[in-house]
C-alpha positions as CSV (number, residue, x, y, z in Angstrom):
1,M,-3.5,39.6,113.8
2,A,-3.7,36.0,114.0
3,G,-1.5,33.2,111.9
4,S,2.3,32.5,112.5
5,S,5.1,34.2,110.6
6,F,5.2,34.1,107.3
7,D,7.4,31.4,105.7
8,L,9.8,33.6,102.6
9,A,12.3,31.4,102.0
10,I,10.7,30.8,98.3
11,H,10.8,34.1,97.5
12,Y,14.8,34.5,98.3
13,A,15.2,30.4,96.7
14,K,16.6,30.4,93.2
15,D,13.6,29.5,91.1
16,G,13.3,25.8,90.0
17,P,13.3,24.4,86.7
18,H,9.4,24.8,86.1
19,Q,8.8,27.9,88.0
20,A,9.1,31.9,86.9
21,R,7.9,35.0,88.3
22,A,5.5,37.9,87.6
23,I,5.1,41.0,89.9
24,F,1.6,43.5,89.6
25,A,0.5,46.5,91.6
26,G,-3.0,47.0,91.4
27,G,-4.0,49.1,94.1
28,C,-3.8,47.4,98.1
29,F,-2.4,43.9,98.1
30,W,-4.3,42.9,100.4
31,C,-7.1,42.7,97.6
32,M,-4.2,41.5,95.1
33,V,-3.2,37.8,96.8
34,E,-6.7,35.9,97.0
35,P,-7.3,36.0,93.7
36,F,-3.8,34.7,92.4
37,E,-3.0,32.5,95.7
38,T,-6.7,30.4,95.4
39,Q,-5.5,29.4,91.1
40,P,-4.0,26.0,90.7
41,G,-0.6,26.5,89.6
42,I,0.1,29.4,91.7
43,I,3.2,28.1,94.1
44,S,3.4,31.4,96.4
45,V,2.3,34.9,96.3
46,I,4.3,37.6,98.6
47,S,3.1,40.9,99.5
48,G,5.6,43.7,99.4
49,Y,7.0,46.7,98.0
50,T,8.6,47.6,94.9
51,G,9.8,50.2,92.3
52,G,11.2,52.7,94.8
53,H,14.0,54.5,95.7
54,M,14.9,53.0,99.5
55,D,16.3,49.6,100.6
56,N,13.9,48.2,102.8
57,P,10.9,50.3,102.8
58,T,8.1,50.0,106.1
59,Y,4.4,49.9,105.4
60,E,4.2,53.5,106.9
61,Q,7.0,54.8,104.8
62,V,5.9,53.6,101.5
63,L,1.9,54.9,102.4
64,G,3.5,58.2,103.4
65,G,5.3,58.4,99.4
66,Y,8.3,58.9,101.1
67,T,10.0,55.9,99.3
68,G,8.7,55.9,95.7
69,H,7.5,52.3,96.0
70,V,4.1,50.9,95.4
71,E,2.0,48.1,96.9
72,A,2.9,45.0,94.8
73,V,2.1,41.2,94.7
74,E,5.1,38.9,93.6
75,I,3.5,35.6,92.2
76,I,5.4,32.5,91.7
77,F,3.7,30.0,89.5
78,D,4.5,26.7,87.5
79,T,5.0,27.2,84.0
80,R,3.5,23.9,83.1
81,V,-0.2,25.1,84.8
82,W,0.3,28.8,83.5
83,N,2.4,31.3,80.9
84,Y,2.8,34.7,81.8
85,K,0.5,35.8,78.9
86,E,-2.6,34.4,81.1
87,L,-1.8,35.9,84.3
88,V,-1.0,39.4,82.3
89,E,-4.9,38.7,81.4
90,L,-6.2,37.7,84.9
91,Y,-4.2,41.1,86.1
92,W,-6.5,43.2,83.7
93,Q,-9.6,41.6,85.4
94,L,-8.4,42.4,88.7
95,T,-8.1,45.9,88.4
96,D,-9.2,49.3,87.1
97,P,-6.8,50.0,84.1
98,T,-7.9,53.8,83.1
99,D,-7.1,54.8,86.9
100,A,-3.3,56.0,86.8
101,Y,-3.9,57.6,90.8
102,G,-4.4,54.4,92.5
103,Q,-7.6,51.9,92.5
104,M,-11.1,52.5,94.1
105,A,-11.2,53.8,97.2
106,D,-7.0,53.6,97.4
107,R,-5.7,56.5,96.5
108,G,-2.0,57.5,95.7
109,S,1.3,57.2,94.0
110,S,1.5,53.8,96.1
111,Y,-1.5,52.1,94.6
112,R,-0.9,53.2,91.0
113,P,-1.0,50.1,88.7
114,V,1.9,48.4,87.5
115,I,3.0,45.7,85.4
116,F,6.7,45.0,86.3
117,V,8.7,42.9,83.9
118,A,11.2,40.8,84.4
119,N,12.8,40.4,80.9
120,G,12.0,41.2,77.4
121,E,10.0,38.5,77.0
122,Q,7.4,39.9,79.7
123,R,7.6,43.3,78.1
124,Q,6.9,42.1,74.9
125,I,3.7,40.4,76.3
126,A,2.4,42.8,78.9
127,E,3.0,45.7,76.0
128,Q,0.7,43.4,73.9
129,S,-1.7,42.7,75.9
130,K,-2.0,46.5,77.0
131,R,-2.6,47.3,73.1
132,D,-5.0,45.1,72.6
133,L,-7.1,45.6,75.6
134,A,-7.1,49.3,74.4
135,A,-8.2,48.4,71.2
136,S,-10.9,45.9,72.3
137,G,-13.2,49.1,73.0
138,K,-14.2,47.8,76.6
139,Y,-13.0,51.2,78.4
140,K,-13.8,54.8,77.9
141,H,-11.0,56.3,78.8
142,P,-7.3,55.4,77.8
143,I,-5.5,52.8,79.8
144,V,-3.1,54.4,81.9
145,T,-1.7,51.0,83.6
146,A,2.2,51.2,83.8
147,I,4.6,48.7,82.2
148,E,8.0,48.8,84.2
149,S,11.3,46.8,84.0
150,A,11.2,45.2,87.9
151,T,13.4,46.3,90.6
152,T,14.3,45.0,93.9
153,F,11.4,43.3,95.4
154,W,10.7,44.0,99.2
155,P,8.6,41.7,101.0
156,A,5.8,43.4,103.5
157,E,5.9,42.7,106.9
158,N,4.3,39.6,108.2
159,F,1.0,41.1,108.9
160,H,0.3,41.6,105.3
161,Q,1.1,38.6,104.0
162,Q,-2.1,36.5,103.0
163,F,-4.3,39.1,105.0
164,Y,-7.5,37.6,103.3
165,Q,-6.8,34.4,105.7
166,K,-5.6,36.5,108.7
167,N,-8.7,38.9,108.3
168,P,-11.3,37.2,106.7
169,K,-14.4,39.5,107.9
170,R,-12.6,43.0,106.7
171,Y,-11.3,41.0,103.6
172,K,-14.5,39.8,102.7
173,K,-15.8,43.7,102.9
174,L,-12.7,45.0,101.2
175,K,-13.4,42.6,98.4
176,R,-17.1,42.7,97.7
177,S,-16.5,46.3,97.4
178,R,-14.1,46.0,95.0
179,G,-15.9,43.7,93.2
180,Q,-18.9,45.8,93.2
181,F,-16.8,49.1,91.6
182,L,-15.5,46.6,88.6
183,A,-19.0,45.5,87.9
184,F,-20.6,48.4,87.5
185,Q,-17.7,49.6,85.6
186,R,-17.6,46.8,83.3
187,V,-21.4,47.5,83.3
188,Q,-21.3,51.2,82.0
189,N,-18.7,50.2,79.6
190,K,-20.7,47.6,78.0
191,I,-23.7,49.9,77.5
192,R,-21.5,51.9,76.4
193,R,-20.5,50.3,73.4
194,R,-23.9,48.9,72.3
195,V,-24.9,52.8,72.4
196,G,-21.8,53.7,70.4
197,R,-23.1,50.6,67.9
198,K,-26.6,51.9,67.5
199,K,-25.2,55.7,66.6
200,E,-23.3,53.8,63.8
């Protein structure tokens, strides 16, 4: 492990006048931080666990499936730069929304894709975005990403925070593998749609 202890103060602080939060689960949180954190207007991205029934879960407990939690990221963003709908749309690009049992090589309930909504407005946006994605015909299989009410978000151990910076070589391999899978899936779906239009 490299790097100093990750400062979690912003997670516990009250949001400022132009700040809001979004929580997404999409497989291993190691691969979910960098695509958001490197965007302008993203204030902080924290890896953690949520959606379970136990306080202060550890990585080993979550991975073992003992707590009901999933690995997720909490994104604190500047509402003058981003709106929630835009973040949801970016989330769809980073995940396979047709896989309810994990993401790519990450298998099991702790890796299932979930959008955790903080209020009615976020739920309405997420549900409409999910319906739009389903209606787009981009995927052969149903969109199964869950939309659930946000519960306590427990920050993960320091080792997992900003993993892409602390372990760049390992992260690069993971990112490449994930990107290749998603790219292949998109090509397959495009071919399927074209064949379908020709048959019509």
